[in-house]
C-alpha positions as a Markdown table, in Angstrom:
| # | Residue | x | y | z |
|---|---|---|---|---|
| 1 | Met | 1.5 | 25.8 | -4.7 |
| 2 | Ser | 4.7 | 24.6 | -3.0 |
| 3 | Tyr | 4.8 | 23.0 | 0.5 |
| 4 | Lys | 5.6 | 25.5 | 3.2 |
| 5 | Gln | 7.9 | 25.3 | 6.2 |
| 6 | Leu | 7.7 | 26.7 | 9.8 |
| 7 | Ile | 11.2 | 27.7 | 10.8 |
| 8 | Pro | 11.9 | 29.0 | 14.3 |
| 9 | Cys | 15.0 | 31.2 | 14.7 |
| 10 | Ile | 17.5 | 31.4 | 17.6 |
| 11 | Phe | 19.6 | 34.6 | 18.1 |
| 12 | Ile | 22.7 | 34.0 | 20.2 |
| 13 | Arg | 24.6 | 36.6 | 22.2 |
| 14 | Asn | 27.1 | 35.8 | 24.9 |
| 15 | Gln | 26.2 | 32.0 | 24.6 |
| 16 | Lys | 22.5 | 32.7 | 25.4 |
| 17 | Ala | 19.4 | 32.9 | 23.2 |
| 18 | Val | 18.1 | 36.4 | 23.0 |
| 19 | Thr | 14.8 | 37.9 | 21.7 |
| 20 | Trp | 15.8 | 39.6 | 18.4 |
| 21 | Phe | 18.6 | 41.3 | 16.5 |
| 22 | Asp | 18.1 | 44.5 | 18.4 |
| 23 | Asp | 16.7 | 43.1 | 21.6 |
| 24 | Met | 19.2 | 41.4 | 23.9 |
| 25 | Lys | 16.7 | 40.2 | 26.5 |
| 26 | Val | 17.6 | 36.6 | 27.3 |
| 27 | Val | 14.9 | 34.1 | 26.5 |
| 28 | Asn | 16.9 | 30.9 | 27.2 |
| 29 | Asp | 20.2 | 30.2 | 28.9 |
| 30 | Asp | 20.9 | 27.2 | 26.7 |
| 31 | Pro | 20.4 | 27.6 | 22.9 |
| 32 | Val | 21.1 | 23.9 | 22.4 |
| 33 | Thr | 18.2 | 22.9 | 24.6 |
| 34 | Leu | 16.0 | 25.4 | 22.8 |
| 35 | Ala | 16.9 | 23.9 | 19.5 |
| 36 | Lys | 15.9 | 20.5 | 20.7 |
| 37 | Phe | 12.6 | 21.9 | 21.9 |
| 38 | Tyr | 11.8 | 23.3 | 18.5 |
| 39 | Ser | 12.9 | 20.0 | 16.8 |
| 40 | Asp | 10.5 | 18.0 | 19.1 |
| 41 | Cys | 7.6 | 20.4 | 18.6 |
| 42 | Gly | 7.1 | 20.2 | 14.9 |
| 43 | Ala | 9.6 | 22.7 | 13.4 |
| 44 | Asp | 10.7 | 21.9 | 9.8 |
| 45 | Glu | 14.0 | 23.7 | 9.9 |
| 46 | Leu | 16.0 | 26.0 | 12.2 |
| 47 | Leu | 17.7 | 29.4 | 11.7 |
| 48 | Val | 20.6 | 30.2 | 14.0 |
| 49 | Phe | 22.1 | 33.7 | 14.1 |
| 50 | Asp | 25.4 | 34.6 | 15.9 |
| 51 | Leu | 25.1 | 38.2 | 17.1 |
| 52 | Asn | 28.6 | 38.2 | 18.7 |
| 53 | Asp | 31.5 | 40.3 | 17.5 |
| 54 | Glu | 34.5 | 38.6 | 18.8 |
| 55 | Asp | 36.1 | 35.5 | 17.2 |
| 56 | Gln | 36.3 | 33.6 | 20.4 |
| 57 | Glu | 32.6 | 34.0 | 21.0 |
| 58 | His | 32.0 | 33.1 | 17.3 |
| 59 | Asp | 33.8 | 29.8 | 17.8 |
| 60 | Gln | 31.6 | 29.1 | 20.8 |
| 61 | Val | 28.5 | 29.5 | 18.7 |
| 62 | Ile | 30.0 | 27.2 | 16.1 |
| 63 | Glu | 30.4 | 24.6 | 18.8 |
| 64 | Met | 26.8 | 25.1 | 19.8 |
| 65 | Val | 25.7 | 24.5 | 16.2 |
| 66 | Arg | 27.7 | 21.3 | 16.2 |
| 67 | Lys | 25.9 | 20.2 | 19.4 |
| 68 | Met | 22.5 | 21.2 | 17.9 |
| 69 | His | 23.3 | 19.2 | 14.7 |
| 70 | Arg | 23.9 | 16.0 | 16.8 |
| 71 | Leu | 20.8 | 16.6 | 18.9 |
| 72 | Val | 18.0 | 17.7 | 16.6 |
| 73 | Arg | 16.3 | 16.0 | 13.8 |
| 74 | Ile | 15.8 | 19.0 | 11.5 |
| 75 | Pro | 18.2 | 20.9 | 9.2 |
| 76 | Ile | 20.0 | 23.9 | 10.6 |
| 77 | Val | 20.8 | 27.0 | 8.6 |
| 78 | Ala | 23.3 | 29.2 | 10.5 |
| 79 | Gly | 25.2 | 32.4 | 10.1 |
| 80 | Gly | 26.5 | 35.6 | 11.7 |
| 81 | Asn | 30.0 | 37.1 | 12.1 |
| 82 | Val | 31.0 | 35.7 | 8.7 |
| 83 | Lys | 34.0 | 37.7 | 7.4 |
| 84 | Arg | 35.8 | 35.2 | 5.3 |
| 85 | Leu | 35.4 | 31.8 | 3.5 |
| 86 | Glu | 36.9 | 30.1 | 6.6 |
| 87 | Asp | 33.8 | 31.2 | 8.6 |
| 88 | Val | 31.5 | 29.7 | 6.0 |
| 89 | Lys | 33.5 | 26.4 | 6.2 |
| 90 | Lys | 33.2 | 26.3 | 10.0 |
| 91 | Tyr | 29.4 | 26.5 | 9.9 |
| 92 | Leu | 29.2 | 23.8 | 7.2 |
| 93 | Tyr | 31.6 | 21.5 | 9.0 |
| 94 | Ala | 29.6 | 22.0 | 12.2 |
| 95 | Gly | 26.7 | 20.4 | 10.5 |
| 96 | Ala | 24.8 | 23.4 | 9.1 |
| 97 | Lys | 22.8 | 22.6 | 6.0 |
| 98 | Arg | 23.6 | 26.1 | 4.8 |
| 99 | Ser | 25.7 | 29.1 | 5.9 |
| 100 | Ile | 23.9 | 32.5 | 6.0 |
| 101 | Leu | 25.7 | 35.5 | 4.4 |
| 102 | Asn | 24.1 | 38.9 | 4.9 |
| 103 | Phe | 24.3 | 40.7 | 1.6 |
| 104 | Ser | 24.4 | 44.2 | 3.2 |
| 105 | Lys | 27.4 | 43.2 | 5.3 |
| 106 | Asn | 29.2 | 40.6 | 3.2 |
| 107 | Gly | 28.5 | 42.0 | -0.3 |
| 108 | Ala | 28.3 | 40.2 | -3.6 |
| 109 | Glu | 32.0 | 39.3 | -3.9 |
| 110 | Leu | 32.2 | 37.1 | -0.8 |
| 111 | Ile | 28.8 | 35.5 | -1.5 |
| 112 | Glu | 29.9 | 34.6 | -5.1 |
| 113 | Ser | 33.3 | 33.2 | -3.8 |
| 114 | Ala | 31.5 | 31.1 | -1.2 |
| 115 | Glu | 29.0 | 29.8 | -3.8 |
| 116 | Lys | 31.9 | 28.9 | -6.1 |
| 117 | Arg | 33.8 | 27.1 | -3.4 |
| 118 | Phe | 31.1 | 25.3 | -1.5 |
| 119 | Gly | 28.2 | 25.2 | -4.0 |
| 120 | Lys | 25.1 | 27.4 | -4.2 |
| 121 | Asp | 23.1 | 24.9 | -2.3 |
| 122 | Lys | 25.3 | 25.5 | 0.7 |
| 123 | Ile | 24.8 | 29.2 | 0.9 |
| 124 | Ala | 21.7 | 31.2 | 2.1 |
| 125 | Val | 21.7 | 34.9 | 1.3 |
| 126 | Ser | 19.8 | 37.3 | 3.7 |
| 127 | Leu | 18.5 | 40.7 | 2.7 |
| 128 | Asn | 17.0 | 43.4 | 4.7 |
| 129 | Asp | 16.8 | 46.1 | 2.0 |
| 130 | Phe | 16.9 | 46.5 | -1.7 |
| 131 | Asp | 18.9 | 49.7 | -1.8 |
| 132 | Thr | 22.3 | 47.9 | -1.3 |
| 133 | Leu | 21.2 | 45.2 | -3.8 |
| 134 | Phe | 20.5 | 47.6 | -6.6 |
| 135 | Lys | 23.4 | 49.9 | -5.8 |
| 136 | His | 25.8 | 47.0 | -6.5 |
| 137 | Gln | 23.8 | 45.9 | -9.5 |
| 138 | Tyr | 23.6 | 42.4 | -8.0 |
| 139 | Thr | 21.0 | 40.1 | -9.5 |
| 140 | Ile | 19.3 | 37.3 | -7.5 |
| 141 | Ala | 16.7 | 36.6 | -10.2 |
| 142 | Asp | 18.2 | 33.3 | -11.3 |
| 143 | Arg | 20.3 | 32.3 | -8.3 |
| 144 | Ser | 19.9 | 28.9 | -6.7 |
| 145 | Ser | 20.9 | 29.9 | -3.1 |
| 146 | Gln | 18.3 | 29.9 | -0.4 |
| 147 | Leu | 17.0 | 33.5 | 0.2 |
| 148 | Ile | 16.0 | 34.9 | 3.6 |
| 149 | Phe | 14.2 | 38.2 | 3.4 |
| 150 | Met | 14.3 | 40.0 | 6.7 |
| 151 | His | 11.8 | 42.2 | 8.6 |
| 152 | Arg | 9.1 | 44.0 | 6.7 |
| 153 | Leu | 10.2 | 43.9 | 3.0 |
| 154 | Asp | 7.4 | 44.4 | 0.6 |
| 155 | Leu | 6.7 | 40.9 | -0.7 |
| 156 | Asn | 5.5 | 42.2 | -4.1 |
| 157 | Ser | 8.9 | 43.8 | -4.5 |
| 158 | Val | 10.5 | 40.5 | -3.5 |
| 159 | Val | 8.7 | 38.6 | -6.1 |
| 160 | Asp | 9.8 | 41.1 | -8.7 |
| 161 | Val | 13.5 | 40.4 | -8.1 |
| 162 | Thr | 13.6 | 36.6 | -7.8 |
| 163 | Asn | 12.0 | 33.6 | -9.3 |
| 164 | Ile | 13.3 | 31.2 | -6.7 |
| 165 | Pro | 11.7 | 30.2 | -3.3 |
| 166 | Phe | 12.5 | 32.4 | -0.3 |
| 167 | Ile | 12.0 | 32.4 | 3.5 |
| 168 | Val | 10.5 | 35.4 | 5.2 |
| 169 | Leu | 11.8 | 36.2 | 8.7 |
| 170 | Thr | 9.6 | 38.8 | 10.4 |
| 171 | Asp | 8.9 | 40.3 | 13.8 |
| 172 | Thr | 5.2 | 40.7 | 13.2 |
| 173 | Met | 2.9 | 38.9 | 15.6 |
| 174 | Asp | -0.2 | 39.4 | 13.4 |
| 175 | Glu | -1.4 | 35.9 | 12.5 |
| 176 | Lys | -3.4 | 37.2 | 9.5 |
| 177 | Glu | -0.3 | 38.9 | 8.1 |
| 178 | Leu | 1.7 | 35.7 | 8.6 |
| 179 | Leu | -0.9 | 33.6 | 6.7 |
| 180 | Asp | -0.8 | 36.1 | 3.9 |
| 181 | Ile | 2.9 | 35.7 | 3.6 |
| 182 | Leu | 2.6 | 31.9 | 3.4 |
| 183 | Gln | 0.0 | 32.3 | 0.6 |
| 184 | Phe | 2.7 | 33.9 | -1.7 |
| 185 | Glu | 3.6 | 31.1 | -4.1 |
| 186 | Lys | 7.3 | 31.6 | -3.8 |
| 187 | Ala | 7.3 | 31.9 | 0.0 |
| 188 | Glu | 9.0 | 28.6 | 1.0 |
| 189 | Gly | 8.9 | 29.2 | 4.7 |
| 190 | Leu | 8.1 | 31.4 | 7.6 |
| 191 | Ser | 10.3 | 32.4 | 10.4 |
| 192 | Gly | 10.5 | 35.1 | 13.1 |
| 193 | Arg | 9.1 | 36.0 | 16.5 |
| 194 | Tyr | 5.7 | 34.4 | 16.1 |
| 195 | Ile | 7.0 | 31.0 | 14.9 |
| 196 | Ser | 9.7 | 31.1 | 17.6 |
| 197 | Gln | 7.4 | 31.4 | 20.6 |
| 198 | Thr | 7.9 | 28.5 | 22.9 |
| 199 | Ser | 4.2 | 28.6 | 23.7 |
| 200 | Ile | 3.0 | 28.1 | 20.1 |
| 201 | Asn | 1.8 | 24.7 | 19.0 |
| 202 | Leu | 3.3 | 24.4 | 15.5 |
| 203 | Ser | 1.2 | 21.4 | 14.6 |
| 204 | Asp | -2.0 | 23.3 | 15.4 |
| 205 | Phe | -0.8 | 26.3 | 13.3 |
| 206 | Lys | -0.1 | 23.9 | 10.4 |
| 207 | Val | -3.7 | 22.7 | 10.7 |
| 208 | Arg | -5.0 | 26.3 | 10.5 |
| 209 | Cys | -2.8 | 26.8 | 7.4 |
| 210 | Thr | -4.1 | 23.6 | 5.8 |
| 211 | Glu | -7.7 | 24.8 | 6.4 |
| 212 | Leu | -6.8 | 27.8 | 4.2 |
| 213 | Asp | -5.5 | 25.5 | 1.5 |
| 214 | Ile | -1.9 | 26.3 | 2.4 |
| 215 | Lys | 0.1 | 23.1 | 1.9 |
| 216 | Met | 2.4 | 22.6 | 4.9 |
| 217 | Thr | 5.5 | 20.3 | 5.0 |
| 218 | Ser | 4.6 | 17.2 | 7.0 |
| 219 | Phe | 4.2 | 13.5 | 6.6 |
| 220 | Glu | 1.3 | 12.6 | 4.4 |
| 221 | Ser | -0.3 | 9.2 | 3.7 |
| 222 | Val | -1.1 | 8.3 | 0.2 |
| 223 | Ile | -3.6 | 5.7 | 1.5 |
| 224 | Pro | -6.3 | 6.6 | 4.0 |
| 225 | Phe | -6.5 | 4.6 | 7.2 |
| 226 | Ser | -10.0 | 3.4 | 6.2 |
| 227 | Glu | -8.4 | 1.3 | 3.4 |
| 228 | Phe | -6.2 | -0.7 | 5.9 |
| 229 | Lys | -7.3 | -4.2 | 7.0 |
| 230 | Leu | -7.6 | -4.1 | 10.8 |
| 231 | Asn | -7.5 | -7.0 | 13.3 |
| 232 | Ala | -10.4 | -8.2 | 15.4 |
| 233 | Glu | -9.8 | -5.4 | 17.8 |
| 234 | Gly | -10.0 | -2.8 | 15.1 |
| 235 | Leu | -6.3 | -2.1 | 15.3 |
| 236 | Leu | -3.4 | -2.1 | 12.8 |
| 237 | Pro | -0.2 | -4.1 | 13.8 |
| 238 | Val | 3.0 | -2.0 | 13.4 |
| 239 | Ile | 6.5 | -3.4 | 13.2 |
| 240 | Thr | 9.1 | -0.8 | 14.1 |
| 241 | Gln | 12.6 | -0.9 | 12.7 |
| 242 | Asp | 15.8 | 1.2 | 13.2 |
| 243 | Tyr | 16.3 | 3.0 | 9.9 |
| 244 | Lys | 20.1 | 2.9 | 10.2 |
| 245 | Thr | 20.8 | -0.7 | 11.2 |
| 246 | Gly | 17.6 | -2.4 | 10.0 |
| 247 | Glu | 17.2 | -3.9 | 13.5 |
| 248 | Val | 13.6 | -4.7 | 14.4 |
| 249 | Leu | 12.9 | -2.8 | 17.6 |
| 250 | Met | 9.4 | -3.6 | 18.7 |
| 251 | Met | 5.9 | -4.4 | 17.6 |
| 252 | Ala | 2.8 | -2.4 | 18.7 |
| 253 | Tyr | -0.6 | -1.3 | 17.4 |
| 254 | Met | -2.3 | 1.8 | 16.0 |
| 255 | Asn | -5.9 | 2.9 | 15.8 |
| 256 | Glu | -6.9 | 5.7 | 13.4 |
| 257 | Gln | -6.1 | 8.5 | 15.9 |
| 258 | Ala | -2.7 | 7.1 | 16.6 |
| 259 | Phe | -2.0 | 6.9 | 12.9 |
| 260 | Asn | -3.2 | 10.4 | 12.3 |
| 261 | Asp | -1.1 | 11.8 | 15.2 |
| 262 | Thr | 2.0 | 9.9 | 13.9 |
| 263 | Ile | 1.5 | 11.5 | 10.4 |
| 264 | Lys | 0.8 | 15.0 | 11.9 |
| 265 | Thr | 3.7 | 15.1 | 14.4 |
| 266 | Gly | 6.4 | 12.8 | 12.8 |
| 267 | Thr | 6.7 | 11.1 | 16.2 |
| 268 | Met | 5.5 | 7.5 | 16.6 |
| 269 | Thr | 2.2 | 7.3 | 18.4 |
| 270 | Tyr | 0.6 | 3.9 | 19.3 |
| 271 | Tyr | -2.6 | 2.6 | 20.9 |
| 272 | Ser | -2.1 | 0.7 | 24.1 |
| 273 | Arg | -4.4 | -2.3 | 24.4 |
| 274 | Ser | -3.8 | -2.7 | 28.1 |
| 275 | Arg | -4.5 | 1.0 | 28.9 |
| 276 | Gln | -7.0 | 1.5 | 26.2 |
| 277 | Ser | -5.4 | 4.8 | 25.3 |
| 278 | Leu | -3.0 | 6.5 | 23.0 |
| 279 | Trp | 0.7 | 6.7 | 23.9 |
| 280 | Val | 3.6 | 8.6 | 22.4 |
| 281 | Lys | 6.6 | 6.4 | 22.4 |
| 282 | Gly | 9.2 | 8.1 | 24.7 |
| 283 | Glu | 6.9 | 10.6 | 26.4 |
| 284 | Thr | 8.0 | 9.3 | 29.8 |
| 285 | Ser | 11.4 | 7.8 | 29.1 |
| 286 | Gly | 12.6 | 10.4 | 26.5 |
| 287 | His | 13.3 | 7.5 | 24.1 |
| 288 | Tyr | 11.3 | 9.0 | 21.2 |
| 289 | Gln | 10.9 | 7.4 | 17.8 |
| 290 | Tyr | 11.1 | 9.9 | 14.9 |
| 291 | Val | 9.5 | 8.7 | 11.7 |
| 292 | Lys | 11.7 | 8.2 | 8.7 |
| 293 | Ser | 9.2 | 6.2 | 6.6 |
| 294 | Leu | 5.9 | 4.3 | 6.9 |
| 295 | Thr | 5.1 | 1.4 | 4.6 |
| 296 | Ile | 2.1 | -0.9 | 4.4 |
| 297 | Asp | 2.4 | -4.6 | 3.3 |
| 298 | Cys | 0.8 | -6.2 | 0.3 |
| 299 | Asp | -2.3 | -7.2 | 2.2 |
| 300 | Lys | -2.6 | -3.8 | 3.8 |
| 301 | Asp | -2.9 | -5.4 | 7.2 |
| 302 | Thr | 0.6 | -4.7 | 8.7 |
| 303 | Met | 2.6 | -1.5 | 8.8 |
| 304 | Leu | 6.4 | -1.2 | 8.8 |
| 305 | Ala | 7.7 | 1.9 | 10.4 |
| 306 | Gln | 11.4 | 2.9 | 9.9 |
| 307 | Val | 12.4 | 5.3 | 12.7 |
| 308 | Asp | 15.3 | 7.2 | 14.2 |
| 309 | Gln | 15.3 | 5.7 | 17.7 |
| 310 | Ile | 16.5 | 7.8 | 20.6 |
| 311 | Gly | 17.9 | 5.6 | 23.4 |
| 312 | Ala | 16.6 | 2.1 | 23.9 |
| 313 | Ala | 13.3 | 0.9 | 22.4 |
| 314 | Cys | 12.5 | -1.7 | 25.0 |
| 315 | His | 11.2 | -0.8 | 28.5 |
| 316 | Thr | 13.8 | -3.3 | 29.9 |
| 317 | Gly | 16.6 | -1.1 | 28.7 |
| 318 | Asn | 17.5 | -3.3 | 25.7 |
| 319 | Gln | 17.9 | -1.6 | 22.4 |
| 320 | Ser | 15.3 | -4.0 | 20.9 |
| 321 | Cys | 12.3 | -5.8 | 22.4 |
| 322 | Phe | 13.5 | -8.9 | 20.5 |
| 323 | Phe | 16.5 | -9.9 | 22.6 |
| 324 | Thr | 15.6 | -13.3 | 23.9 |
| 325 | Ser | 17.0 | -16.0 | 21.6 |
| 326 | Leu | 14.9 | -19.1 | 21.1 |
| 327 | Ser | 16.7 | -21.0 | 18.3 |
| 328 | Gly | 19.6 | -20.5 | 16.0 |
| 329 | Glu | 22.3 | -17.7 | 16.3 |
| 330 | Asn | 21.8 | -14.0 | 15.9 |
| 331 | Asp | 24.1 | -12.5 | 13.3 |
| 332 | Glu | 25.8 | -9.5 | 15.0 |
| 333 | Lys | 28.1 | -8.7 | 12.0 |
| 334 | Lys | 25.9 | -6.2 | 10.2 |
| 335 | Pro | 28.5 | -3.6 | 9.1 |
| 336 | Leu | 27.0 | -0.4 | 10.6 |
| 337 | Lys | 26.1 | -2.3 | 13.8 |
| 338 | Val | 29.8 | -3.4 | 14.2 |
| 339 | Phe | 31.0 | 0.1 | 13.6 |
| 340 | Glu | 28.5 | 1.5 | 16.1 |
| 341 | Ser | 29.4 | -1.2 | 18.7 |
| 342 | Val | 33.2 | -0.5 | 18.5 |
| 343 | Tyr | 32.6 | 3.2 | 18.6 |
| 344 | Ala | 30.4 | 2.8 | 21.7 |
| 345 | Thr | 33.1 | 0.8 | 23.4 |
| 346 | Ile | 35.7 | 3.4 | 22.7 |
| 347 | Leu | 33.3 | 6.1 | 23.9 |
| 348 | Asp | 32.7 | 4.2 | 27.1 |
| 349 | Arg | 36.5 | 3.8 | 27.7 |
| 350 | Lys | 36.9 | 7.6 | 27.5 |
| 351 | Gly | 34.1 | 8.1 | 30.1 |
| 352 | Asn | 34.9 | 5.1 | 32.2 |
| 353 | Pro | 38.7 | 4.4 | 32.0 |
| 354 | Arg | 40.0 | 0.8 | 32.6 |
| 355 | Glu | 43.4 | 0.0 | 33.9 |
| 356 | Gly | 45.6 | -1.5 | 31.2 |
| 357 | Ser | 43.3 | -0.4 | 28.4 |
| 358 | Tyr | 45.2 | 0.6 | 25.2 |
| 359 | Thr | 42.3 | 2.9 | 24.3 |
| 360 | Asn | 42.7 | 4.7 | 27.6 |
| 361 | Tyr | 46.5 | 4.9 | 27.0 |
| 362 | Leu | 45.8 | 6.8 | 23.8 |
| 363 | Phe | 43.3 | 9.2 | 25.4 |
| 364 | Asp | 45.7 | 9.8 | 28.3 |
| 365 | Lys | 48.6 | 10.7 | 25.9 |
| 366 | Gly | 46.3 | 13.1 | 24.1 |
| 367 | Ile | 45.6 | 14.3 | 20.6 |
| 368 | Asp | 49.2 | 14.3 | 19.4 |
| 369 | Lys | 49.7 | 10.6 | 20.2 |
| 370 | Ile | 46.3 | 9.7 | 18.6 |
| 371 | Leu | 47.3 | 11.6 | 15.4 |
| 372 | Lys | 50.7 | 10.0 | 15.3 |
| 373 | Lys | 49.1 | 6.5 | 15.5 |
| 374 | Val | 46.6 | 7.4 | 12.8 |
| 375 | Gly | 49.5 | 8.5 | 10.6 |
| 376 | Glu | 51.5 | 5.3 | 11.4 |
| 377 | Glu | 48.5 | 3.0 | 10.6 |
| 378 | Ala | 47.8 | 4.9 | 7.4 |
| 379 | Ser | 51.5 | 4.3 | 6.3 |
| 380 | Glu | 51.3 | 0.6 | 7.2 |
| 381 | Leu | 48.1 | 0.3 | 5.2 |
| 382 | Ile | 49.9 | 1.8 | 2.2 |
| 383 | Ile | 52.8 | -0.6 | 2.6 |
| 384 | Ala | 50.4 | -3.5 | 3.0 |
| 385 | Ala | 48.6 | -2.5 | -0.2 |
| 386 | Lys | 51.9 | -2.8 | -2.1 |
| 387 | Asn | 52.3 | -6.4 | -1.0 |
| 388 | Pro | 50.6 | -9.3 | -2.8 |
| 389 | Asn | 48.8 | -10.8 | 0.3 |
| 390 | Pro | 45.3 | -9.2 | 0.7 |
| 391 | Glu | 45.1 | -10.4 | 4.3 |
| 392 | Glu | 47.6 | -7.8 | 5.2 |
| 393 | Ile | 45.3 | -5.1 | 3.9 |
| 394 | Lys | 42.4 | -6.4 | 5.9 |
| 395 | Tyr | 44.5 | -6.4 | 9.1 |
| 396 | Glu | 46.0 | -3.0 | 8.6 |
| 397 | Leu | 42.8 | -1.4 | 7.4 |
| 398 | Ser | 41.1 | -2.7 | 10.6 |
| 399 | Asp | 43.9 | -1.1 | 12.7 |
| 400 | Phe | 43.5 | 2.1 | 10.8 |
| 401 | Leu | 39.7 | 2.2 | 11.3 |
| 402 | Tyr | 40.1 | 1.5 | 15.0 |
| 403 | His | 42.5 | 4.4 | 15.5 |
| 404 | Ala | 40.4 | 6.6 | 13.3 |
| 405 | Met | 37.4 | 5.9 | 15.6 |
| 406 | Val | 39.6 | 6.9 | 18.6 |
| 407 | Leu | 40.2 | 10.2 | 16.8 |
| 408 | Met | 36.5 | 10.5 | 16.1 |
| 409 | Val | 35.6 | 10.1 | 19.8 |
| 410 | Glu | 38.4 | 12.5 | 20.9 |
| 411 | Lys | 37.0 | 15.2 | 18.5 |
| 412 | Gly | 33.3 | 14.4 | 19.2 |
| 413 | Ile | 32.6 | 13.1 | 15.7 |
| 414 | Thr | 30.0 | 10.3 | 15.4 |
| 415 | Trp | 29.2 | 7.8 | 12.6 |
| 416 | Asp | 26.0 | 9.7 | 12.0 |
| 417 | Asp | 28.1 | 12.7 | 11.2 |
| 418 | Ile | 30.2 | 10.7 | 8.7 |
| 419 | Ile | 27.1 | 9.0 | 7.1 |
| 420 | Gln | 25.3 | 12.3 | 6.6 |
| 421 | Glu | 28.4 | 13.9 | 5.1 |
| 422 | Leu | 28.8 | 11.0 | 2.7 |
| 423 | Ala | 25.1 | 11.0 | 1.8 |
| 424 | Glu | 25.3 | 14.7 | 0.9 |
| 425 | Arg | 28.2 | 14.3 | -1.5 |
């Protein structure tokens, strides 16, 4: 049996989150904040539907998806108001893992064109009836796109027309019916009203699923805590590292409950020796640590946690608790750290202008000036590459990267966006 996902859905109308396709009651004034809530509460993925009709409102939803992508730590699948390939591209460029096309509205031709241009793995096909499907003699039996079956389709019929995993989006609030859905072998995930309740504890629901032998997507340890070698206090030391930069952020301890909670929630939970209690990193400051990987050392007595750190790790406000130099010199020239540092400086200049700053001069002149400089620096880089002295390339490439970062800040693009895009290619 495959691992299952819990996937809340957000329906957006007039820039607000509403209840359902045909129920425009507002449930949240800020869909981006709602997406962050789901991400923090154990959701595995997120479906976002644009229920607007006008192009201007559609573009506003695209911008919301972009903000969600930067804020949440789970994949986003988004769609709605898709009329042409350009709409698909907008969702993907905003950071969506896939763009949703409704078969009944978009038809086979647009779906096939989108899959050919962007790849089948970038397209999700939603269905709310089989009549249209069969009328167009369109087969989904061997397609690799993600499938989203809507409402109350008979799942036995669903299994008959496809051999690939699918998501079921349903308005039922009957927990037994939902558990039955998850027990279908090809049901990859569950979405809809029940899963999207802000009052539901997704972690507890996953536990109930696990008790029924339904395997849920979550972190899982291949070694039980009982096999770790604990210190004299019965605790396991944990070294926590930023997964992007490799920087060591802090050192703390776990007992068995802290370890189990970390595995279950994907959020770093420690045991405080001074308070003699569990503590979730970031529960008061908002500076959460989201688990990327957990590794035990050769003696099984120290754990290395690689995390996505939100804000500063240290209570002093420093990024790392290890900021007091005792001997030697710290190497601050790690590539990603340098890029992040320069980007942060440019971002700060935009928010806190300084008189005489060249960066602020560019921002004041606007996008046309920034684009002109990017073009000029690209041309100078090409000329330098034709010359025999490699030092010129180094100098011109640095100029080009700086101006490219100014453009990134101006357009709201981060290094995380670039890294993720490159990693997916």
